[in-house]
TORKOL-4160 file (C-alpha; in steps of 0.2 Angstrom, whole numbers, padded with zeros to 4 digits, m for minus):
413
<pt num="1" X="m0089" Y="0199" Z="m0512"/>
<pt num="2" X="m0068" Y="0192" Z="m0537"/>
<pt num="3" X="m0076" Y="0176" Z="m0563"/>
<pt num="4" X="m0066" Y="0164" Z="m0583"/>
<pt num="5" X="m0031" Y="0151" Z="m0584"/>
<pt num="6" X="m0014" Y="0148" Z="m0581"/>
<pt num="7" X="m0001" Y="0158" Z="m0572"/>
<pt num="8" X="m0014" Y="0174" Z="m0568"/>
<pt num="9" X="m0021" Y="0185" Z="m0556"/>
<pt num="10" X="m0037" Y="0174" Z="m0549"/>
<pt num="11" X="m0038" Y="0168" Z="m0533"/>
<pt num="12" X="m0044" Y="0152" Z="m0526"/>
<pt num="13" X="m0064" Y="0152" Z="m0527"/>
<pt num="14" X="m0068" Y="0157" Z="m0508"/>
<pt num="15" X="m0059" Y="0175" Z="m0510"/>
<pt num="16" X="m0063" Y="0177" Z="m0528"/>
<pt num="17" X="m0083" Y="0175" Z="m0523"/>
<pt num="18" X="m0080" Y="0191" Z="m0514"/>
<pt num="19" X="m0080" Y="0202" Z="m0526"/>
<pt num="20" X="m0067" Y="0206" Z="m0537"/>
<pt num="21" X="m0050" Y="0203" Z="m0543"/>
<pt num="22" X="m0046" Y="0183" Z="m0547"/>
<pt num="23" X="m0031" Y="0186" Z="m0535"/>
<pt num="24" X="m0026" Y="0183" Z="m0517"/>
<pt num="25" X="m0027" Y="0167" Z="m0506"/>
<pt num="26" X="m0040" Y="0155" Z="m0503"/>
<pt num="27" X="m0048" Y="0163" Z="m0487"/>
<pt num="28" X="m0058" Y="0148" Z="m0482"/>
<pt num="29" X="m0045" Y="0137" Z="m0484"/>
<pt num="30" X="m0035" Y="0147" Z="m0472"/>
<pt num="31" X="m0048" Y="0142" Z="m0459"/>
<pt num="32" X="m0051" Y="0126" Z="m0463"/>
<pt num="33" X="m0048" Y="0110" Z="m0452"/>
<pt num="34" X="m0037" Y="0098" Z="m0461"/>
<pt num="35" X="m0028" Y="0080" Z="m0459"/>
<pt num="36" X="m0013" Y="0090" Z="m0458"/>
<pt num="37" X="m0018" Y="0101" Z="m0444"/>
<pt num="38" X="m0026" Y="0086" Z="m0433"/>
<pt num="39" X="m0007" Y="0079" Z="m0436"/>
<pt num="40" X="0001" Y="0096" Z="m0429"/>
<pt num="41" X="m0009" Y="0096" Z="m0412"/>
<pt num="42" X="m0005" Y="0079" Z="m0406"/>
<pt num="43" X="m0017" Y="0065" Z="m0403"/>
<pt num="44" X="m0034" Y="0067" Z="m0397"/>
<pt num="45" X="m0044" Y="0055" Z="m0386"/>
<pt num="46" X="m0059" Y="0049" Z="m0392"/>
<pt num="47" X="m0071" Y="0060" Z="m0381"/>
<pt num="48" X="m0060" Y="0075" Z="m0386"/>
<pt num="49" X="m0063" Y="0070" Z="m0406"/>
<pt num="50" X="m0083" Y="0068" Z="m0403"/>
<pt num="51" X="m0084" Y="0082" Z="m0394"/>
<pt num="52" X="m0075" Y="0092" Z="m0409"/>
<pt num="53" X="m0085" Y="0083" Z="m0423"/>
<pt num="54" X="m0102" Y="0086" Z="m0413"/>
<pt num="55" X="m0096" Y="0105" Z="m0411"/>
<pt num="56" X="m0091" Y="0109" Z="m0431"/>
<pt num="57" X="m0099" Y="0107" Z="m0447"/>
<pt num="58" X="m0092" Y="0094" Z="m0458"/>
<pt num="59" X="m0076" Y="0101" Z="m0467"/>
<pt num="60" X="m0081" Y="0102" Z="m0485"/>
<pt num="61" X="m0065" Y="0087" Z="m0488"/>
<pt num="62" X="m0074" Y="0075" Z="m0478"/>
<pt num="63" X="m0088" Y="0065" Z="m0484"/>
<pt num="64" X="m0098" Y="0082" Z="m0489"/>
<pt num="65" X="m0092" Y="0078" Z="m0508"/>
<pt num="66" X="m0105" Y="0063" Z="m0508"/>
<pt num="67" X="m0119" Y="0075" Z="m0498"/>
<pt num="68" X="m0116" Y="0086" Z="m0513"/>
<pt num="69" X="m0122" Y="0074" Z="m0526"/>
<pt num="70" X="m0136" Y="0070" Z="m0517"/>
<pt num="71" X="m0150" Y="0083" Z="m0519"/>
<pt num="72" X="m0159" Y="0076" Z="m0504"/>
<pt num="73" X="m0144" Y="0079" Z="m0492"/>
<pt num="74" X="m0138" Y="0093" Z="m0482"/>
<pt num="75" X="m0127" Y="0103" Z="m0495"/>
<pt num="76" X="m0143" Y="0104" Z="m0507"/>
<pt num="77" X="m0154" Y="0112" Z="m0492"/>
<pt num="78" X="m0142" Y="0127" Z="m0490"/>
<pt num="79" X="m0136" Y="0130" Z="m0506"/>
<pt num="80" X="m0151" Y="0139" Z="m0516"/>
<pt num="81" X="m0150" Y="0144" Z="m0535"/>
<pt num="82" X="m0156" Y="0162" Z="m0539"/>
<pt num="83" X="m0172" Y="0164" Z="m0546"/>
<pt num="84" X="m0180" Y="0181" Z="m0551"/>
<pt num="85" X="m0197" Y="0177" Z="m0551"/>
<pt num="86" X="m0194" Y="0175" Z="m0531"/>
<pt num="87" X="m0177" Y="0185" Z="m0528"/>
<pt num="88" X="m0185" Y="0202" Z="m0538"/>
<pt num="89" X="m0195" Y="0206" Z="m0524"/>
<pt num="90" X="m0178" Y="0210" Z="m0513"/>
<pt num="91" X="m0164" Y="0212" Z="m0526"/>
<pt num="92" X="m0158" Y="0230" Z="m0527"/>
<pt num="93" X="m0164" Y="0241" Z="m0540"/>
<pt num="94" X="m0175" Y="0225" Z="m0546"/>
<pt num="95" X="m0185" Y="0240" Z="m0555"/>
<pt num="96" X="m0172" Y="0244" Z="m0567"/>
<pt num="97" X="m0168" Y="0226" Z="m0573"/>
<pt num="98" X="m0170" Y="0219" Z="m0590"/>
<pt num="99" X="m0167" Y="0203" Z="m0597"/>
<pt num="100" X="m0158" Y="0203" Z="m0614"/>
<pt num="101" X="m0153" Y="0189" Z="m0625"/>
<pt num="102" X="m0136" Y="0193" Z="m0634"/>
<pt num="103" X="m0120" Y="0184" Z="m0639"/>
<pt num="104" X="m0124" Y="0168" Z="m0633"/>
<pt num="105" X="m0130" Y="0173" Z="m0615"/>
<pt num="106" X="m0146" Y="0179" Z="m0608"/>
<pt num="107" X="m0140" Y="0193" Z="m0599"/>
<pt num="108" X="m0146" Y="0202" Z="m0584"/>
<pt num="109" X="m0144" Y="0219" Z="m0585"/>
<pt num="110" X="m0148" Y="0237" Z="m0574"/>
<pt num="111" X="m0151" Y="0255" Z="m0583"/>
<pt num="112" X="m0150" Y="0270" Z="m0572"/>
<pt num="113" X="m0155" Y="0286" Z="m0577"/>
<pt num="114" X="m0160" Y="0291" Z="m0596"/>
<pt num="115" X="m0163" Y="0280" Z="m0608"/>
<pt num="116" X="m0171" Y="0265" Z="m0596"/>
<pt num="117" X="m0188" Y="0266" Z="m0603"/>
<pt num="118" X="m0181" Y="0263" Z="m0618"/>
<pt num="119" X="m0180" Y="0245" Z="m0615"/>
<pt num="120" X="m0191" Y="0232" Z="m0612"/>
<pt num="121" X="m0198" Y="0229" Z="m0594"/>
<pt num="122" X="m0190" Y="0214" Z="m0584"/>
<pt num="123" X="m0206" Y="0205" Z="m0585"/>
<pt num="124" X="m0199" Y="0187" Z="m0590"/>
<pt num="125" X="m0190" Y="0174" Z="m0580"/>
<pt num="126" X="m0169" Y="0175" Z="m0583"/>
<pt num="127" X="m0173" Y="0160" Z="m0592"/>
<pt num="128" X="m0187" Y="0163" Z="m0601"/>
<pt num="129" X="m0190" Y="0164" Z="m0618"/>
<pt num="130" X="m0181" Y="0180" Z="m0629"/>
<pt num="131" X="m0191" Y="0193" Z="m0635"/>
<pt num="132" X="m0183" Y="0196" Z="m0654"/>
<pt num="133" X="m0182" Y="0214" Z="m0658"/>
<pt num="134" X="m0195" Y="0220" Z="m0670"/>
<pt num="135" X="m0190" Y="0218" Z="m0687"/>
<pt num="136" X="m0177" Y="0209" Z="m0681"/>
<pt num="137" X="m0172" Y="0192" Z="m0694"/>
<pt num="138" X="m0166" Y="0176" Z="m0685"/>
<pt num="139" X="m0148" Y="0170" Z="m0693"/>
<pt num="140" X="m0146" Y="0153" Z="m0685"/>
<pt num="141" X="m0128" Y="0154" Z="m0690"/>
<pt num="142" X="m0124" Y="0171" Z="m0682"/>
<pt num="143" X="m0119" Y="0169" Z="m0664"/>
<pt num="144" X="m0118" Y="0187" Z="m0659"/>
<pt num="145" X="m0136" Y="0192" Z="m0668"/>
<pt num="146" X="m0145" Y="0200" Z="m0652"/>
<pt num="147" X="m0162" Y="0195" Z="m0646"/>
<pt num="148" X="m0174" Y="0203" Z="m0633"/>
<pt num="149" X="m0173" Y="0220" Z="m0634"/>
<pt num="150" X="m0188" Y="0229" Z="m0639"/>
<pt num="151" X="m0180" Y="0247" Z="m0640"/>
<pt num="152" X="m0162" Y="0254" Z="m0640"/>
<pt num="153" X="m0154" Y="0265" Z="m0626"/>
<pt num="154" X="m0150" Y="0280" Z="m0638"/>
<pt num="155" X="m0139" Y="0289" Z="m0625"/>
<pt num="156" X="m0122" Y="0290" Z="m0621"/>
<pt num="157" X="m0117" Y="0276" Z="m0609"/>
<pt num="158" X="m0107" Y="0275" Z="m0594"/>
<pt num="159" X="m0103" Y="0256" Z="m0591"/>
<pt num="160" X="m0099" Y="0247" Z="m0574"/>
<pt num="161" X="m0091" Y="0231" Z="m0574"/>
<pt num="162" X="m0090" Y="0221" Z="m0557"/>
<pt num="163" X="m0077" Y="0208" Z="m0552"/>
<pt num="164" X="m0076" Y="0189" Z="m0552"/>
<pt num="165" X="m0090" Y="0182" Z="m0542"/>
<pt num="166" X="m0099" Y="0199" Z="m0537"/>
<pt num="167" X="m0113" Y="0206" Z="m0548"/>
<pt num="168" X="m0122" Y="0222" Z="m0553"/>
<pt num="169" X="m0127" Y="0222" Z="m0536"/>
<pt num="170" X="m0111" Y="0229" Z="m0531"/>
<pt num="171" X="m0112" Y="0246" Z="m0538"/>
<pt num="172" X="m0131" Y="0247" Z="m0530"/>
<pt num="173" X="m0125" Y="0263" Z="m0521"/>
<pt num="174" X="m0114" Y="0269" Z="m0534"/>
<pt num="175" X="m0124" Y="0268" Z="m0550"/>
<pt num="176" X="m0136" Y="0280" Z="m0544"/>
<pt num="177" X="m0124" Y="0293" Z="m0541"/>
<pt num="178" X="m0118" Y="0295" Z="m0557"/>
<pt num="179" X="m0137" Y="0294" Z="m0565"/>
<pt num="180" X="m0141" Y="0307" Z="m0552"/>
<pt num="181" X="m0126" Y="0319" Z="m0563"/>
<pt num="182" X="m0137" Y="0313" Z="m0580"/>
<pt num="183" X="m0126" Y="0299" Z="m0583"/>
<pt num="184" X="m0133" Y="0283" Z="m0592"/>
<pt num="185" X="m0128" Y="0270" Z="m0582"/>
<pt num="186" X="m0127" Y="0252" Z="m0588"/>
<pt num="187" X="m0124" Y="0239" Z="m0577"/>
<pt num="188" X="m0125" Y="0219" Z="m0582"/>
<pt num="189" X="m0120" Y="0206" Z="m0573"/>
<pt num="190" X="m0106" Y="0197" Z="m0581"/>
<pt num="191" X="m0106" Y="0179" Z="m0589"/>
<pt num="192" X="m0110" Y="0165" Z="m0578"/>
<pt num="193" X="m0112" Y="0178" Z="m0563"/>
<pt num="194" X="m0129" Y="0182" Z="m0554"/>
<pt num="195" X="m0143" Y="0181" Z="m0567"/>
<pt num="196" X="m0135" Y="0181" Z="m0581"/>
<pt num="197" X="m0135" Y="0162" Z="m0591"/>
<pt num="198" X="m0127" Y="0153" Z="m0605"/>
<pt num="199" X="m0140" Y="0149" Z="m0618"/>
<pt num="200" X="m0127" Y="0135" Z="m0623"/>
<pt num="201" X="m0109" Y="0130" Z="m0620"/>
<pt num="202" X="m0100" Y="0146" Z="m0619"/>
<pt num="203" X="m0084" Y="0150" Z="m0614"/>
<pt num="204" X="m0079" Y="0161" Z="m0599"/>
<pt num="205" X="m0060" Y="0166" Z="m0605"/>
<pt num="206" X="m0056" Y="0184" Z="m0607"/>
<pt num="207" X="m0057" Y="0186" Z="m0627"/>
<pt num="208" X="m0073" Y="0178" Z="m0625"/>
<pt num="209" X="m0081" Y="0186" Z="m0611"/>
<pt num="210" X="m0077" Y="0204" Z="m0620"/>
<pt num="211" X="m0083" Y="0198" Z="m0636"/>
<pt num="212" X="m0101" Y="0194" Z="m0627"/>
<pt num="213" X="m0101" Y="0210" Z="m0620"/>
<pt num="214" X="m0097" Y="0217" Z="m0638"/>
<pt num="215" X="m0113" Y="0209" Z="m0644"/>
<pt num="216" X="m0123" Y="0215" Z="m0629"/>
<pt num="217" X="m0119" Y="0234" Z="m0632"/>
<pt num="218" X="m0122" Y="0232" Z="m0650"/>
<pt num="219" X="m0139" Y="0226" Z="m0646"/>
<pt num="220" X="m0143" Y="0242" Z="m0633"/>
<pt num="221" X="m0135" Y="0254" Z="m0644"/>
<pt num="222" X="m0127" Y="0270" Z="m0638"/>
<pt num="223" X="m0109" Y="0274" Z="m0636"/>
<pt num="224" X="m0099" Y="0269" Z="m0622"/>
<pt num="225" X="m0093" Y="0286" Z="m0616"/>
<pt num="226" X="m0084" Y="0281" Z="m0599"/>
<pt num="227" X="m0081" Y="0264" Z="m0592"/>
<pt num="228" X="m0078" Y="0260" Z="m0575"/>
<pt num="229" X="m0070" Y="0241" Z="m0571"/>
<pt num="230" X="m0068" Y="0235" Z="m0553"/>
<pt num="231" X="m0055" Y="0220" Z="m0551"/>
<pt num="232" X="m0057" Y="0208" Z="m0565"/>
<pt num="233" X="m0070" Y="0220" Z="m0573"/>
<pt num="234" X="m0055" Y="0231" Z="m0577"/>
<pt num="235" X="m0046" Y="0218" Z="m0587"/>
<pt num="236" X="m0064" Y="0216" Z="m0597"/>
<pt num="237" X="m0065" Y="0234" Z="m0601"/>
<pt num="238" X="m0045" Y="0234" Z="m0605"/>
<pt num="239" X="m0047" Y="0222" Z="m0617"/>
<pt num="240" X="m0064" Y="0230" Z="m0626"/>
<pt num="241" X="m0055" Y="0246" Z="m0627"/>
<pt num="242" X="m0039" Y="0239" Z="m0635"/>
<pt num="243" X="m0050" Y="0228" Z="m0648"/>
<pt num="244" X="m0059" Y="0243" Z="m0653"/>
<pt num="245" X="m0075" Y="0238" Z="m0646"/>
<pt num="246" X="m0077" Y="0254" Z="m0636"/>
<pt num="247" X="m0069" Y="0271" Z="m0636"/>
<pt num="248" X="m0070" Y="0278" Z="m0620"/>
<pt num="249" X="m0066" Y="0296" Z="m0614"/>
<pt num="250" X="m0055" Y="0285" Z="m0600"/>
<pt num="251" X="m0055" Y="0269" Z="m0593"/>
<pt num="252" X="m0059" Y="0270" Z="m0573"/>
<pt num="253" X="m0051" Y="0255" Z="m0564"/>
<pt num="254" X="m0055" Y="0253" Z="m0546"/>
<pt num="255" X="m0042" Y="0241" Z="m0539"/>
<pt num="256" X="m0040" Y="0234" Z="m0557"/>
<pt num="257" X="m0034" Y="0216" Z="m0558"/>
<pt num="258" X="m0025" Y="0219" Z="m0575"/>
<pt num="259" X="m0009" Y="0209" Z="m0574"/>
<pt num="260" X="m0005" Y="0191" Z="m0569"/>
<pt num="261" X="m0001" Y="0187" Z="m0550"/>
<pt num="262" X="0020" Y="0186" Z="m0548"/>
<pt num="263" X="0028" Y="0173" Z="m0540"/>
<pt num="264" X="0021" Y="0156" Z="m0533"/>
<pt num="265" X="0003" Y="0161" Z="m0532"/>
<pt num="266" X="0002" Y="0164" Z="m0550"/>
<pt num="267" X="0010" Y="0148" Z="m0554"/>
<pt num="268" X="0003" Y="0136" Z="m0542"/>
<pt num="269" X="m0015" Y="0142" Z="m0543"/>
<pt num="270" X="m0022" Y="0140" Z="m0561"/>
<pt num="271" X="m0021" Y="0121" Z="m0559"/>
<pt num="272" X="m0031" Y="0120" Z="m0543"/>
<pt num="273" X="m0044" Y="0133" Z="m0552"/>
<pt num="274" X="m0045" Y="0121" Z="m0566"/>
<pt num="275" X="m0048" Y="0106" Z="m0554"/>
<pt num="276" X="m0062" Y="0113" Z="m0544"/>
<pt num="277" X="m0069" Y="0122" Z="m0561"/>
<pt num="278" X="m0071" Y="0104" Z="m0568"/>
<pt num="279" X="m0077" Y="0095" Z="m0553"/>
<pt num="280" X="m0097" Y="0094" Z="m0554"/>
<pt num="281" X="m0096" Y="0092" Z="m0535"/>
<pt num="282" X="m0087" Y="0109" Z="m0529"/>
<pt num="283" X="m0101" Y="0122" Z="m0534"/>
<pt num="284" X="m0114" Y="0114" Z="m0522"/>
<pt num="285" X="m0099" Y="0110" Z="m0510"/>
<pt num="286" X="m0093" Y="0129" Z="m0508"/>
<pt num="287" X="m0111" Y="0136" Z="m0510"/>
<pt num="288" X="m0115" Y="0125" Z="m0494"/>
<pt num="289" X="m0100" Y="0128" Z="m0485"/>
<pt num="290" X="m0099" Y="0148" Z="m0488"/>
<pt num="291" X="m0119" Y="0147" Z="m0482"/>
<pt num="292" X="m0110" Y="0146" Z="m0464"/>
<pt num="293" X="m0111" Y="0165" Z="m0457"/>
<pt num="294" X="m0093" Y="0164" Z="m0450"/>
<pt num="295" X="m0087" Y="0160" Z="m0467"/>
<pt num="296" X="m0096" Y="0173" Z="m0476"/>
<pt num="297" X="m0088" Y="0184" Z="m0464"/>
<pt num="298" X="m0072" Y="0179" Z="m0467"/>
<pt num="299" X="m0075" Y="0180" Z="m0487"/>
<pt num="300" X="m0080" Y="0195" Z="m0485"/>
<pt num="301" X="m0067" Y="0201" Z="m0471"/>
<pt num="302" X="m0054" Y="0195" Z="m0483"/>
<pt num="303" X="m0057" Y="0208" Z="m0496"/>
<pt num="304" X="m0052" Y="0222" Z="m0483"/>
<pt num="305" X="m0068" Y="0231" Z="m0484"/>
<pt num="306" X="m0082" Y="0235" Z="m0471"/>
<pt num="307" X="m0099" Y="0232" Z="m0481"/>
<pt num="308" X="m0117" Y="0235" Z="m0470"/>
<pt num="309" X="m0128" Y="0221" Z="m0468"/>
<pt num="310" X="m0137" Y="0224" Z="m0485"/>
<pt num="311" X="m0121" Y="0221" Z="m0494"/>
<pt num="312" X="m0115" Y="0205" Z="m0484"/>
<pt num="313" X="m0133" Y="0197" Z="m0485"/>
<pt num="314" X="m0133" Y="0200" Z="m0506"/>
<pt num="315" X="m0115" Y="0192" Z="m0506"/>
<pt num="316" X="m0123" Y="0177" Z="m0495"/>
<pt num="317" X="m0137" Y="0174" Z="m0509"/>
<pt num="318" X="m0123" Y="0175" Z="m0523"/>
<pt num="319" X="m0113" Y="0162" Z="m0515"/>
<pt num="320" X="m0127" Y="0150" Z="m0511"/>
<pt num="321" X="m0130" Y="0148" Z="m0530"/>
<pt num="322" X="m0121" Y="0134" Z="m0538"/>
<pt num="323" X="m0123" Y="0141" Z="m0554"/>
<pt num="324" X="m0115" Y="0158" Z="m0548"/>
<pt num="325" X="m0101" Y="0148" Z="m0539"/>
<pt num="326" X="m0098" Y="0139" Z="m0556"/>
<pt num="327" X="m0097" Y="0154" Z="m0566"/>
<pt num="328" X="m0086" Y="0162" Z="m0555"/>
<pt num="329" X="m0075" Y="0147" Z="m0554"/>
<pt num="330" X="m0074" Y="0144" Z="m0574"/>
<pt num="331" X="m0070" Y="0163" Z="m0576"/>
<pt num="332" X="m0056" Y="0162" Z="m0564"/>
<pt num="333" X="m0050" Y="0143" Z="m0572"/>
<pt num="334" X="m0050" Y="0151" Z="m0589"/>
<pt num="335" X="m0043" Y="0168" Z="m0590"/>
<pt num="336" X="m0025" Y="0170" Z="m0596"/>
<pt num="337" X="m0019" Y="0189" Z="m0593"/>
<pt num="338" X="m0003" Y="0188" Z="m0601"/>
<pt num="339" X="m0009" Y="0192" Z="m0619"/>
<pt num="340" X="m0017" Y="0208" Z="m0611"/>
<pt num="341" X="m0002" Y="0212" Z="m0601"/>
<pt num="342" X="0007" Y="0211" Z="m0618"/>
<pt num="343" X="m0005" Y="0223" Z="m0626"/>
<pt num="344" X="m0006" Y="0235" Z="m0613"/>
<pt num="345" X="0007" Y="0247" Z="m0618"/>
<pt num="346" X="m0005" Y="0251" Z="m0634"/>
<pt num="347" X="m0018" Y="0256" Z="m0623"/>
<pt num="348" X="m0024" Y="0272" Z="m0630"/>
<pt num="349" X="m0038" Y="0277" Z="m0619"/>
<pt num="350" X="m0033" Y="0288" Z="m0604"/>
<pt num="351" X="m0030" Y="0276" Z="m0587"/>
<pt num="352" X="m0035" Y="0281" Z="m0570"/>
<pt num="353" X="m0030" Y="0268" Z="m0557"/>
<pt num="354" X="m0040" Y="0270" Z="m0541"/>
<pt num="355" X="m0031" Y="0260" Z="m0527"/>
<pt num="356" X="m0038" Y="0256" Z="m0510"/>
<pt num="357" X="m0023" Y="0258" Z="m0497"/>
<pt num="358" X="m0033" Y="0242" Z="m0486"/>
<pt num="359" X="m0035" Y="0232" Z="m0502"/>
<pt num="360" X="m0031" Y="0213" Z="m0497"/>
<pt num="361" X="m0036" Y="0205" Z="m0513"/>
<pt num="362" X="m0022" Y="0213" Z="m0525"/>
<pt num="363" X="m0006" Y="0218" Z="m0517"/>
<pt num="364" X="0000" Y="0236" Z="m0516"/>
<pt num="365" X="0013" Y="0234" Z="m0529"/>
<pt num="366" X="0001" Y="0230" Z="m0544"/>
<pt num="367" X="m0005" Y="0247" Z="m0548"/>
<pt num="368" X="0014" Y="0252" Z="m0550"/>
<pt num="369" X="0018" Y="0237" Z="m0562"/>
<pt num="370" X="0003" Y="0243" Z="m0572"/>
<pt num="371" X="0010" Y="0260" Z="m0574"/>
<pt num="372" X="0027" Y="0254" Z="m0580"/>
<pt num="373" X="0017" Y="0246" Z="m0595"/>
<pt num="374" X="0006" Y="0263" Z="m0596"/>
<pt num="375" X="0017" Y="0276" Z="m0590"/>
<pt num="376" X="0002" Y="0289" Z="m0593"/>
<pt num="377" X="m0008" Y="0279" Z="m0580"/>
<pt num="378" X="m0012" Y="0290" Z="m0565"/>
<pt num="379" X="m0013" Y="0282" Z="m0548"/>
<pt num="380" X="m0025" Y="0288" Z="m0534"/>
<pt num="381" X="m0025" Y="0281" Z="m0517"/>
<pt num="382" X="m0041" Y="0283" Z="m0507"/>
<pt num="383" X="m0035" Y="0280" Z="m0489"/>
<pt num="384" X="m0038" Y="0263" Z="m0479"/>
<pt num="385" X="m0053" Y="0260" Z="m0491"/>
<pt num="386" X="m0053" Y="0239" Z="m0496"/>
<pt num="387" X="m0055" Y="0230" Z="m0512"/>
<pt num="388" X="m0073" Y="0234" Z="m0513"/>
<pt num="389" X="m0071" Y="0253" Z="m0510"/>
<pt num="390" X="m0087" Y="0257" Z="m0520"/>
<pt num="391" X="m0097" Y="0247" Z="m0509"/>
<pt num="392" X="m0090" Y="0252" Z="m0494"/>
<pt num="393" X="m0088" Y="0271" Z="m0498"/>
<pt num="394" X="m0097" Y="0275" Z="m0512"/>
<pt num="395" X="m0099" Y="0293" Z="m0510"/>
<pt num="396" X="m0081" Y="0296" Z="m0507"/>
<pt num="397" X="m0075" Y="0286" Z="m0522"/>
<pt num="398" X="m0088" Y="0297" Z="m0533"/>
<pt num="399" X="m0082" Y="0313" Z="m0527"/>
<pt num="400" X="m0062" Y="0307" Z="m0529"/>
<pt num="401" X="m0069" Y="0302" Z="m0547"/>
<pt num="402" X="m0077" Y="0317" Z="m0552"/>
<pt num="403" X="m0061" Y="0328" Z="m0546"/>
<pt num="404" X="m0049" Y="0316" Z="m0557"/>
<pt num="405" X="m0062" Y="0318" Z="m0573"/>
<pt num="406" X="m0072" Y="0335" Z="m0572"/>
<pt num="407" X="m0080" Y="0328" Z="m0587"/>
<pt num="408" X="m0088" Y="0316" Z="m0574"/>
<pt num="409" X="m0098" Y="0330" Z="m0566"/>
<pt num="410" X="m0113" Y="0330" Z="m0581"/>
<pt num="411" X="m0116" Y="0320" Z="m0594"/>
<pt num="412" X="m0119" Y="0334" Z="m0604"/>
<pt num="413" X="m0098" Y="0339" Z="m0603"/>
């Protein structure tokens, strides 16, 4: 706790804000009280209505919309924008964080293992001035020239891509396991997520996000030897491989969201997502609504994963940031996975599909649908783990991954 689509697997905002796939139903909506609910329960006395009103927080569909626009209102007091100057002290692996300008984005990324020291230290705020690489010239008409890198990684990379609504924090227990095996692990916040912010008006379609990530990889240097994508991050990884931007030994998809949803969910969701993304009040409103512990708990539980207190708290900090929520919504509204679906049969990169048996976000048939398009893909089911399996059982997932790809056991292999 999975963002930028007509007819694709993006869930309504609340579900996606939990880490992953743009899939599934709207968890918050399922627990919300609507006028229709009230009608079904029959008439209530004035006293009963007053008691219910006093006992419950206002529903987002009520006058909270106006409060969202009022920066002195209750919504603003609960929503809290991420601020690196304040949050770095308690953010996982902040000592491995860097800020790099590339492809129109001010990226927050973390580098674990060999090569981390080759990059500039993260001593600037996320929205601070970029540091231009030594010897670089300014070309204002080249959108994807990188800034902010004083050095280059120079090591083969293992690239980890999180899902919709998550951030680099979701790899906080998994990435160190890879680094301990000698891998140089690159973990960015995807565009519009976490501490990564646009430096102008940028698109959050799948091709645009992949292009921005290509610019970041070019800035950092180093060959991407392995790529791991969780949920929607797997779609970004597949797009990069199909476009030739990376040529990894394998694409390792954790509950990968690679195809549009089938049925009414795939048809009806995108118009809703677009409306939410275009409404300027929605991000602040949702940040206020999700700040309630009971709502946050339902959102995380809706993934089928069991997270520790730290994991839940970190997602709580993300969903209280209106800018992060806006990025996730824009990603969900802008994505169209149908072109990727048509291109997947051309994927030459070996594809591992790790599937959590308890995933409540993606339907259990999703991986089978992918394999009909990529017959060489291998499906591995991991017991009762949920959509965020790499967060709830990092060691188990890592051991299974090494058994499937022995070359992962050591970066020298």
